[in-house]
C-alpha positions in Angstrom: 15.5 -10.1 -42.6 13.5 -10.3 -39.3 12.9 -14.0 -39.7 16.7 -14.7 -39.5 16.8 -13.1 -36.0 16.7 -15.3 -32.9 14.5 -14.8 -29.9 17.3 -13.3 -27.8 18.0 -10.8 -30.6 14.3 -9.9 -30.9 14.2 -9.3 -27.1 17.3 -7.1 -27.3 15.7 -5.1 -30.1 12.4 -4.7 -28.1 14.3 -3.7 -25.0 16.1 -1.0 -26.8 12.8 0.4 -28.0 11.2 0.1 -24.5 8.7 -2.6 -25.4 7.8 -5.8 -23.6 10.1 -8.8 -24.2 7.8 -11.6 -23.0 6.0 -14.1 -25.2 6.8 -16.5 -28.0 8.9 -15.7 -31.1 5.8 -15.0 -33.2 4.6 -12.5 -30.6 8.0 -10.8 -30.6 8.0 -10.7 -34.4 4.6 -9.1 -34.4 5.7 -6.4 -32.0 8.8 -5.6 -34.1 6.7 -5.5 -37.3 4.2 -3.1 -35.5 7.1 -0.9 -34.5 8.3 -0.8 -38.1 4.9 0.1 -39.4 3.8 2.6 -36.7 6.9 4.0 -35.0 9.5 3.6 -37.7 12.6 5.6 -36.8 16.2 5.7 -38.0 17.4 4.2 -34.7 15.1 1.2 -35.1 16.1 0.5 -38.7 19.8 0.8 -37.9 19.4 -1.6 -34.9 17.6 -4.1 -37.1 20.3 -3.9 -39.8 23.1 -4.2 -37.2 21.6 -7.3 -35.6 21.0 -8.9 -39.0 24.6 -8.1 -40.1 26.0 -9.6 -36.9 23.8 -12.6 -37.4 25.2 -13.2 -40.9 28.8 -12.7 -39.7 28.4 -15.2 -36.9 27.0 -17.7 -39.3 29.8 -17.3 -41.8 32.4 -17.5 -39.0 30.9 -20.7 -37.6 31.0 -22.3 -41.0 34.6 -21.4 -41.8 36.1 -22.0 -38.3 37.1 -25.2 -36.6 35.0 -26.5 -33.7 36.5 -24.6 -30.8 35.3 -22.5 -27.9 37.6 -19.7 -29.1 37.2 -18.2 -32.6 40.5 -17.2 -34.2 40.5 -14.5 -36.8 43.7 -13.9 -38.8 44.2 -10.2 -39.4 47.3 -9.0 -41.3 49.6 -6.6 -39.4 50.2 -4.6 -42.5 49.8 -4.8 -46.3 53.5 -5.7 -47.0 54.0 -9.5 -47.6 57.4 -9.4 -45.9 55.9 -9.3 -42.4 54.1 -12.4 -41.2 50.5 -12.3 -40.2 49.7 -12.2 -36.5 46.6 -14.1 -35.5 44.4 -12.3 -33.0 42.1 -14.5 -30.9 38.7 -13.1 -30.1 36.7 -14.8 -27.4 33.0 -14.3 -27.8 31.3 -14.5 -24.5 27.9 -13.3 -23.4 27.6 -10.0 -21.6 25.3 -10.1 -18.6 22.9 -7.3 -17.8 23.9 -4.9 -15.0 21.9 -5.5 -11.8 21.3 -2.3 -9.7 21.1 -4.2 -6.4 24.4 -6.0 -7.0 27.5 -3.9 -7.4 30.2 -6.0 -9.2 33.6 -5.8 -7.4 35.5 -8.5 -9.2 35.1 -11.3 -11.7 36.1 -14.6 -10.2 35.0 -16.9 -13.1 34.1 -15.3 -16.5 31.1 -16.5 -18.4 31.8 -20.2 -19.2 29.5 -22.6 -21.1 27.8 -25.4 -19.3 29.2 -28.6 -21.0 26.6 -31.4 -21.0 27.7 -34.5 -19.1 25.2 -37.3 -18.4 24.0 -37.4 -14.8 22.0 -40.1 -13.1 19.5 -42.4 -14.8 17.2 -39.9 -16.4 17.5 -41.0 -20.0 20.1 -38.4 -20.8 17.9 -35.4 -19.9 19.7 -34.4 -16.7 23.3 -33.0 -17.2 26.0 -32.0 -14.8 29.0 -29.6 -15.0 31.7 -29.0 -12.4 33.7 -25.8 -12.0 36.7 -24.8 -9.9 37.9 -21.4 -8.6 40.1 -20.0 -5.9 39.6 -16.8 -3.9 42.4 -14.3 -3.9 43.7 -12.7 -0.7 42.0 -9.4 -1.4 38.7 -11.1 -2.1 38.9 -13.0 1.1 39.6 -9.8 3.0 36.6 -8.0 1.5 34.3 -10.9 2.5 35.6 -11.2 6.0 35.4 -7.4 6.6 31.8 -7.3 5.5 30.8 -10.3 7.6 32.5 -8.9 10.7 30.9 -5.5 10.4 27.3 -6.7 10.6 25.4 -9.6 12.2 23.1 -10.4 9.3 24.0 -11.6 5.8 27.3 -10.4 4.4 27.1 -7.3 2.2 29.9 -8.7 0.1 29.1 -12.1 -1.5 30.3 -14.5 -4.1 27.3 -15.1 -6.4 26.6 -17.4 -9.4 24.8 -16.0 -12.4 23.5 -18.0 -15.4 22.3 -16.8 -18.8 22.0 -18.0 -22.4 25.3 -18.7 -24.3 24.5 -17.9 -27.9 23.4 -14.3 -27.8 24.2 -10.9 -29.3 24.1 -8.1 -26.8 23.3 -8.0 -23.1 21.6 -11.0 -21.6 19.3 -11.3 -18.6 19.7 -14.0 -15.9 17.9 -17.2 -16.9 18.0 -20.5 -15.0 17.9 -23.8 -17.0 15.1 -26.3 -16.1 15.4 -28.4 -13.0 18.5 -26.6 -11.8 20.4 -27.8 -8.7 23.6 -26.1 -7.5 25.9 -27.7 -4.9 29.1 -26.3 -3.4 32.1 -28.4 -2.3 30.3 -31.7 -2.9 27.8 -31.5 -0.1 26.0 -28.2 0.4 23.0 -27.4 -1.8 22.5 -23.7 -2.5 19.0 -22.3 -2.0 17.5 -21.2 -5.3 14.4 -19.0 -5.4 12.6 -19.8 -8.6 9.0 -20.4 -9.8 7.7 -22.3 -12.7 4.8 -21.1 -14.9 3.7 -24.7 -15.7 4.4 -28.3 -14.9 5.4 -29.1 -18.5 8.7 -31.0 -18.9 11.5 -28.6 -20.0 9.9 -25.4 -18.7 12.4 -22.9 -17.6 12.0 -21.0 -14.3 10.1 -17.7 -14.7 12.0 -14.5 -14.7 13.4 -12.6 -12.9 16.1 -15.1 -11.8 18.3 -13.8 -8.9 22.0 -14.5 -8.5 22.7 -17.6 -6.4 24.7 -16.9 -3.2 27.7 -19.3 -2.8 29.4 -17.5 0.1 28.3 -19.6 3.2 29.8 -22.8 1.9 33.1 -21.6 0.4 36.6 -22.4 1.6 38.5 -19.2 2.2 42.0 -20.6 1.5 41.4 -23.8 -0.5 40.1 -24.4 -4.0 36.4 -24.4 -4.3 34.3 -26.6 -6.5 30.6 -26.1 -7.4 28.4 -28.3 -9.5 25.4 -27.4 -11.6 22.8 -30.1 -12.5 20.2 -29.0 -15.0 17.8 -30.4 -17.6 19.2 -30.3 -21.1 16.3 -29.6 -23.6 18.4 -28.2 -26.4 19.4 -24.7 -25.1 22.9 -23.6 -24.2 23.7 -21.8 -21.0 26.8 -20.1 -19.5 27.7 -19.6 -15.8 29.8 -16.8 -14.2 30.9 -16.1 -10.7 31.3 -12.6 -9.4 32.3 -10.9 -6.2 29.5 -8.4 -5.5 28.4 -5.9 -2.9 24.7 -5.8 -2.0 23.0 -2.5 -2.6 19.8 -1.6 -0.8 16.9 0.4 -2.1 17.8 3.3 0.2 21.3 3.4 -1.3 19.8 3.6 -4.8 17.4 6.3 -3.7 20.3 8.4 -2.4 22.2 7.8 -5.6 19.2 9.1 -7.6 19.0 12.2 -5.5 22.7 12.9 -6.1 23.0 12.1 -9.8 19.5 11.9 -11.5 17.6 15.1 -10.7 16.1 16.7 -13.8 16.5 20.5 -13.9 13.3 22.6 -13.6 13.9 24.3 -16.9 13.7 20.9 -18.7 10.6 20.0 -16.7 8.9 23.2 -17.6 9.9 22.8 -21.2 8.3 19.3 -21.3 5.1 20.8 -19.9 5.1 23.5 -22.5 5.5 21.0 -25.3 2.6 19.0 -24.0 0.4 22.2 -23.9 1.6 23.6 -27.2 -1.3 24.3 -29.5 -1.4 22.5 -32.8 -2.7 24.6 -35.8 -3.9 21.4 -37.5 -6.3 20.6 -34.7 -9.2 22.9 -33.7 -9.1 21.7 -30.1 -6.2 23.1 -28.0 -5.3 22.0 -24.5 -5.2 24.7 -21.9 -4.2 22.6 -18.9 -3.0 19.1 -17.9 -4.0 17.6 -14.6 -1.4 15.5 -12.7 -2.1 13.4 -9.7 0.1 13.8 -6.6 -0.8 10.2 -5.5 1.6 7.4 -6.5 -0.1 4.9 -8.8 1.7 2.1 -7.0 1.5 3.0 -3.3 -1.8 4.9 -3.6 -0.3 7.5 -1.3 1.1 11.0 -1.7 4.5 10.9 -3.4 7.6 12.0 -1.6 10.2 11.6 -4.5 8.4 11.9 -7.8 10.2 10.3 -10.7 9.7 8.7 -14.1 11.8 7.0 -16.8 13.7 9.1 -19.3 11.9 7.3 -22.2 8.4 7.9 -20.8 6.3 10.5 -22.7 3.8 11.2 -19.8 3.9 13.9 -17.1 2.5 11.6 -14.4 5.2 10.5 -11.9 5.4 7.7 -9.4 7.2 7.5 -6.0 10.9 6.5 -6.5 11.2 5.1 -3.0 8.3 2.7 -3.3 9.3 1.8 -6.9 12.8 0.8 -5.7 11.5 -1.2 -2.8 9.1 -3.0 -5.0 11.9 -4.0 -7.5 14.1 -5.0 -4.6 11.6 -7.6 -3.7 10.8 -8.6 -7.3 12.8 -6.9 -10.0 10.4 -6.1 -12.9 11.5 -2.5 -13.7 8.2 -1.7 -15.4 6.7 1.8 -15.4 3.4 1.7 -13.6 1.9 4.4 -15.8 2.7 3.4 -19.4 4.1 -0.1 -18.7 7.3 0.5 -20.6 10.7 -0.9 -19.5 12.0 1.5 -16.9 15.4 0.4 -15.5 17.2 2.2 -12.7 19.7 3.9 -15.0 16.7 5.6 -16.9 15.0 7.0 -13.8 14.9 10.8 -13.4 13.5 12.8 -10.5 11.1 15.6 -11.5 12.4 18.7 -9.6 9.4 20.7 -10.7 6.9 18.3 -9.1 9.2 18.2 -6.0 8.7 21.9 -5.6 4.9 21.5 -6.1 4.8 18.9 -3.4 6.6 21.2 -1.0 4.4 24.3 -1.6 0.9 22.8 -1.9 -1.0 21.6 1.2 -1.2 18.0 2.4 -4.9 17.9 1.4 -4.2 18.5 -2.3 -4.2 15.4 -4.3 -4.1 16.8 -7.8 -2.7 19.8 -9.6 -3.1 21.3 -13.1 -0.3 22.6 -15.3 -1.2 25.7 -17.2 -0.1 26.8 -20.6 2.5 29.3 -19.2 4.2 26.4 -17.3 2.7 27.5 -14.0 0.4 25.3 -11.9 -2.6 25.5 -9.7 -4.0 23.2 -7.1 -7.2 21.3 -8.0 -9.5 20.9 -5.0 -12.5 18.7 -5.2 -15.4 20.1 -3.2 -16.7 17.3 -1.0 -19.2 19.4 0.9 -21.9 19.2 -1.8 -21.4 15.5 -2.0 -21.8 15.2 1.8 -25.0 17.4 1.7 -26.4 15.2 -1.1 -25.7 12.1 0.9 -27.4 13.6 4.0 -30.5 14.6 2.0 -30.6 11.1 0.5 -30.5 9.5 3.9 -33.3 11.9 5.2 -35.5 11.0 2.2 -34.9 7.4 2.7 -35.8 7.7 6.4 -39.1 9.4 5.5 -40.1 6.7 3.0 -39.4 4.0 5.5 -41.3 5.8 8.3 -44.6 6.0 6.3 -47.5 4.0 7.9 -48.5 0.8 6.4 -52.1 0.7 5.1 -54.2 -2.5 4.7 -56.9 -3.1 2.0 -59.3 -6.0 1.9 -59.9 -7.2 -1.6 -62.4 -9.9 -2.8 -60.4 -11.9 -5.3 -62.9 -14.7 -5.8 -66.2 -13.1 -6.5 -67.0 -15.7 -9.3 -64.7 -18.6 -8.3 -66.0 -22.1 -7.5 -64.8 -25.5 -6.5 -65.5 -27.0 -9.9 -62.6 -25.1 -11.5 -64.4 -25.6 -14.9 -63.8 -22.4 -16.8 -61.9 -21.2 -19.8 -58.1 -20.9 -19.4 -58.0 -17.5 -21.2 -58.3 -15.0 -18.4 -57.2 -11.4 -18.0 -56.2 -9.9 -14.7 -55.6 -6.2 -14.5 -54.4 -4.4 -11.4 -54.5 -0.8 -10.6 -52.9 0.9 -7.6 -54.2 4.3 -6.7 -55.0 6.3 -3.6 -54.2 3.4 -1.2 -56.6 1.1 -2.9 -56.1 -2.1 -5.0 -58.7 -3.1 -7.6 -58.6 -6.6 -9.2 -60.8 -7.4 -12.1 -61.3 -10.9 -13.3 -63.3 -11.8 -16.4 -64.3 -15.3 -17.5 -67.1 -17.7 -18.1 -68.0 -19.6 -15.0 -70.2 -22.8 -14.9 -70.8 -23.0 -11.2 -73.9 -22.4 -9.2 -72.3 -22.3 -5.8 -69.9 -19.4 -5.5 -67.6 -19.3 -2.5 -66.1 -16.1 -1.5 -62.6 -15.8 0.0 -61.1 -12.6 1.4 -57.5 -11.8 1.2 -55.7 -9.1 3.1 -53.1 -7.2 1.1 -50.6 -4.8 2.7 -49.3 -1.9 0.6 -46.6 0.5 1.6 -47.4 4.1 0.7 
């Protein structure tokens, strides 16, 4: 059953379960199999069956239908044969994922497949598709009002989004390889994308941001934009939307208004974590939680975590939103699960803790009765130990250096004619060094040499 699922369907399944969606198909298959073996739940099984059923239905429909971009399914209006059947056309188009920093105001061009058309002399690899659209009077008014109210980039924009065509469920933005977008025959739109390798046919790495078309559009005439891309066997669709840009501060204000978890639920979660298990002899009497954000390494101001996270540790919502505004990853810094904006919840209990405890407190401990206490690490003992260590080191370095004269060559000679097997033993004691050398010497003229050795006592 799992082998029949595509890569996009496996990614959708893993995203529903809060797992990573990166990697090849064999990696995704392994993660799904591990989920079925370790964390098998009714929701997971139903999701797998539903995807498999939709996959089979789509296969049967493609076999029986004529080649067309619109699938027509004939459904009888009633059981009586007297009334004619009324065909109902169902247009299957991909649904694009909701972007928190782009509020969709209107759909200018719905998701439309990129139709391959040979472009240039690249051996049929590079393709080109042209699209036309016209801005309505209300859309023009929204763009003009937003551009006149501020000196920087307009807050209302016309953006282009691209994703896979053949998919089931919600799709993330994905650029095709070697993408180039031009507006009204001349202007090239700036595209921010990076490639993981120089291999031919490599798609730009995610996340792929929407492409702004606003600066080069005609307000009253028909607009044309062209997409040039490398065709390596995958199908893509493009869509044009009228959006309003949302800042991280706006999202933070929205979290404070609509996503604050009640203290009773927060205390209940703490109690469940500290609840004693009769099957285990060891019971937990307290859980320590850091007040330092794992991302910013600073004291949190708005503690939050995702709804699907099982840990009590929070991270700072303001810094998390700012980080995703620069590079939208939406990954929990504590458990590394998928943590989108819609799943974020502010911990009101930890907010109260931050208000009541001192600024010098960096860690607290939740107790079994849902209360808490500040954990203060005593740094005075560490400072005393470091001072004592420095004093001891200073005393060692300040000891006088003694000199000892040792005769190393009591039986040495210029002939160097002696056995190679020699033993030299050294002994350091009471500021003296004794060297003992044994061997058979065949010389008659001994020469003595004196060496001065310095020892640090």
